[in-house]
Structure formats: structure tokens, C-alpha cells
C-alpha positions in Angstrom: 103.8 94.1 114.4 100.4 93.8 112.8 97.6 92.2 114.8 96.5 88.8 113.6 92.9 89.0 112.4 92.1 85.3 111.7 93.7 81.9 112.0 92.0 80.0 109.2 93.7 76.5 109.6 95.0 74.7 112.6 98.4 73.8 111.2 102.0 74.8 111.4 102.4 77.3 114.2 98.7 77.0 115.0 98.6 73.2 115.0 98.3 73.3 118.9 94.7 74.4 118.3 93.9 71.1 116.6 92.4 68.2 118.5 95.1 66.1 116.8 97.8 68.0 118.6 99.4 65.7 121.2 99.0 67.4 124.6 97.9 65.5 127.7 94.4 66.1 129.0 93.2 64.8 132.3 89.6 64.7 133.4 87.1 62.6 135.2 85.6 59.4 133.7 83.5 56.7 135.3 86.8 54.9 135.8 88.3 57.8 137.7 90.6 60.6 136.5 92.3 59.5 133.3 94.9 61.2 131.1 94.4 61.2 127.3 97.3 62.1 124.9 95.2 64.4 122.7 92.0 66.3 122.5 90.8 63.9 119.9 91.2 60.9 122.2 89.5 62.7 125.1 86.6 63.8 122.9 86.1 60.3 121.4 86.2 58.8 124.9 83.4 61.2 125.8 81.1 59.2 123.6 80.8 56.8 126.5 78.1 59.2 127.8 75.9 58.2 124.8 77.1 54.7 124.3 74.9 51.7 124.3 75.9 48.9 126.6 76.7 48.4 130.3 79.2 50.1 132.5 81.9 47.5 131.8 81.5 48.0 128.0 81.8 51.8 128.6 85.0 51.5 130.7 86.5 49.1 128.2 85.8 51.6 125.4 87.3 54.6 127.4 90.5 52.7 128.0 90.7 51.5 124.4 90.5 55.1 123.2 92.9 56.3 125.8 95.4 53.6 124.7 95.0 54.4 120.9 98.4 55.0 119.2 97.4 58.2 117.4 94.6 60.7 117.3 93.5 59.2 114.0 93.1 55.8 115.6 91.1 57.3 118.5 88.8 59.0 115.9 88.4 55.6 114.2 87.4 54.0 117.5 84.9 56.8 118.2 83.3 56.4 114.8 83.0 52.6 115.3 81.3 52.7 118.7 77.6 52.0 119.0 76.0 55.2 120.5 72.5 56.7 120.9 73.0 59.3 118.2 70.1 61.5 119.4 71.7 61.7 122.9 75.2 62.3 121.4 73.8 65.2 119.3 72.5 66.8 122.5 75.7 66.5 124.4 78.6 66.7 121.9 79.2 70.4 122.1 79.4 70.3 125.9 81.8 67.3 125.6 84.0 69.2 123.2 83.9 72.3 125.5 85.0 70.2 128.5 87.9 68.7 126.5 89.1 72.1 125.2 88.9 73.7 128.7 91.0 70.9 130.2 93.5 71.0 127.3 94.3 74.7 127.8 94.7 74.3 131.5 97.6 71.9 131.0 101.3 72.6 130.2 102.3 72.0 126.6 105.0 69.6 125.5 107.5 72.4 125.0 107.3 74.0 128.5 105.0 76.9 127.7 101.5 76.5 129.0 98.8 75.8 126.5 96.9 78.8 128.0 99.8 81.2 127.0 99.8 79.8 123.5 96.1 80.3 123.1 96.2 83.8 124.6 99.0 84.7 122.1 96.4 84.4 119.3 95.0 87.8 120.6 91.6 88.7 119.2 92.0 86.7 116.1 89.1 84.8 114.8 89.9 81.0 115.1 88.6 78.9 112.3 89.1 75.2 112.0 89.4 75.3 108.2 89.6 71.8 106.6 89.4 69.9 103.4 87.8 66.7 104.8 84.3 68.1 104.8 83.7 68.9 108.4 81.3 71.8 108.4 80.1 71.3 111.9 83.3 71.6 114.0 85.0 73.7 111.2 84.6 75.3 107.8 85.2 74.1 104.3 85.7 76.8 101.7 84.4 79.4 104.2 81.2 77.5 104.9 80.3 75.8 108.2 79.4 76.3 111.8 83.0 76.3 113.1 81.9 75.0 116.6 85.5 74.1 117.6 86.8 77.6 116.7 83.9 79.2 118.6 84.7 77.0 121.7 88.4 77.9 121.4 87.6 81.6 121.4 85.3 81.1 124.4 88.1 79.4 126.3 90.5 82.2 125.3 88.1 84.8 126.6 87.8 82.9 129.9 91.6 82.7 130.2 91.9 86.4 129.4 89.4 87.2 132.1 91.4 85.1 134.6 94.7 86.8 133.7 93.3 90.3 133.4 91.4 90.4 136.7 93.4 87.8 138.6 90.2 86.5 139.9 89.9 82.7 139.3 86.6 81.7 137.8 85.6 78.1 138.1 85.5 76.1 134.9 81.9 76.1 133.6 80.0 73.0 134.7 79.7 70.4 131.9 76.8 68.0 131.4 77.5 64.5 132.7 
């Protein structure tokens, strides 16, 4: 069997790498521990950290995103919320990192753990190739920062360390 060198799109057998993949993610919010149905919903809910408004508005927004009927709707809610853009730019990578770490510590919908699925990508470069123009989290026509792919590879390395050395490492602290 040939070793996989790159995953260039998060679709088909690699759709589980996408934030639109429906896999429950639980993490702490100002309203307590909440479970979101996808990475996209959890990431969009993270915008409460840069949101304008009072705590009640932020909790309402978090629950609205959690209750979205699809990742697409959660993304729409996230694009519609009034945030301090400068603050969001400073924290969005940590917010994504927190979501991805939590996603891959959960069990997938088909029984295998999400961690096992990610580890099966081996040493392949993970690239969130897309056609919708996102050159920050992914790449379009080979151009872009691929921040989501980089975070996925970081999490995979952390998981590999855990498995290889059987020494649990704490999840890296994320900004609040």
C-alpha cells in the first residue's frame, strides 16, 4: 500500500476533516458545557468572545448557533453577528484550534473515534482545498494559508504523541 502524501480536499472519505462534518463537540461556554453538532457550529459560537452586546445577548447567540439546523445555517448566523472584528482577528485561530482539539477527542457517528480516523491519515499533508474562495482556512488553486489544515496536522501530531508514548498530555490552553 502506498503512503498517502496529501489530502487536498475534505470530501468523500476525508469529509470527516471538514467543519461541516456532523460530529458532536462539547466544550465550555459562558452558559456551561454545551454540545454542538458540528465543528462549524462550535466555531461560529466561539464568536461570542468578540461579540458586541451584553452577556444575555451572547448567551442567546450561542444557543441560536447550537440550535442551527445545519452547518450552513450556523455559518450564516456567525456571519450575521455583530463582532469586534479586530478582536476576532486576534483570537480566531485559537478558537478554531479549540474546536478541532475537542472534535477529535470525541467518538465519531460510526463508532470509530475521531482520533483514529485522523491518525489514519498518517503523515499526509492536510489541505482544505475549496472553490468558495477561502484562502485563509484553506487553499484555492493551490494558493492560501491553509490554517485549518495546519491545525488538523498539529492535532494529529498531538494525538500521535499520546498514542506513541502513552503519556497523556493536557490539551493546550486556549485563550478565553
